[in-house]
C-alpha positions as CSV (number, residue, x, y, z in Angstrom):
1,M,0.6,12.9,25.3
2,M,0.2,11.7,21.7
3,R,-3.6,12.8,21.9
4,A,-2.6,16.0,23.3
5,A,-0.1,16.1,20.4
6,A,-2.7,15.2,17.8
7,A,-5.3,18.1,19.4
8,E,-2.8,20.3,18.6
9,V,-1.8,19.5,15.1
10,E,-5.4,19.8,14.6
11,A,-5.8,23.1,16.3
12,E,-3.0,24.7,14.1
13,L,-2.9,23.1,10.8
14,G,-6.6,20.9,11.0
15,R,-7.6,17.4,10.8
16,A,-4.3,15.3,9.7
17,D,-4.6,12.9,6.8
18,L,-1.6,11.8,6.9
19,L,0.6,10.5,9.4
20,F,4.5,9.9,8.8
21,N,5.4,8.1,12.1
22,N,9.4,7.4,12.0
23,A,10.7,6.7,15.6
24,G,13.2,4.5,16.2
25,V,16.2,3.4,18.7
26,M,18.9,0.5,18.4
27,P,21.3,0.3,21.3
28,A,24.9,0.1,19.7
29,A,25.6,-3.3,21.5
30,P,25.2,-7.1,20.2
31,I,21.8,-8.4,21.8
32,D,23.7,-10.6,23.8
33,E,25.3,-7.9,25.5
34,L,21.8,-6.0,26.4
35,A,20.9,-5.0,29.6
36,T,17.1,-5.8,29.8
37,D,16.3,-1.9,30.6
38,D,18.0,-1.3,27.1
39,W,15.8,-4.2,25.3
40,Q,12.6,-2.5,27.5
41,R,13.7,1.1,25.7
42,M,13.6,0.1,22.4
43,I,10.8,-1.9,22.8
44,D,8.9,1.0,24.2
45,V,9.9,3.6,21.8
46,N,9.8,1.1,18.1
47,M,7.0,-0.3,19.0
48,T,4.7,1.3,21.7
49,G,5.7,4.6,20.2
50,L,4.5,3.9,17.2
51,M,0.8,2.0,18.5
52,N,0.6,5.4,20.7
53,A,0.8,7.7,17.5
54,I,-1.5,5.7,15.4
55,G,-3.7,5.5,18.1
56,A,-4.2,9.4,18.7
57,F,-4.3,10.2,14.8
58,M,-6.5,7.6,14.0
59,P,-9.9,9.3,14.2
60,H,-8.1,12.1,11.9
61,L,-7.0,9.5,9.2
62,V,-10.5,8.3,9.2
63,A,-12.6,11.1,8.7
64,S,-10.1,12.5,6.3
65,A,-10.1,9.3,4.3
66,A,-14.5,9.6,4.6
67,E,-14.1,12.9,3.3
68,R,-12.1,11.9,0.6
69,A,-14.3,9.1,-0.5
70,S,-17.2,11.4,-0.3
71,R,-16.3,13.9,-2.4
72,T,-17.6,13.9,-6.1
73,W,-14.6,14.7,-8.7
């Protein structure tokens, strides 16, 4: 799903040169009262979602950085 989003961004706007990766959840309960499913959802969104977005956009970011580095000003 994230790779499809990265491809859509590239098709609509060109290659990404910046990723603002901001998503997170925190259940509104003390940690000792959290159900395992709540804890897993927090990990899935906060960690796995972050890594999925980085992985999907990394080729774009690396290519953009290489392009900038090769420019002569």
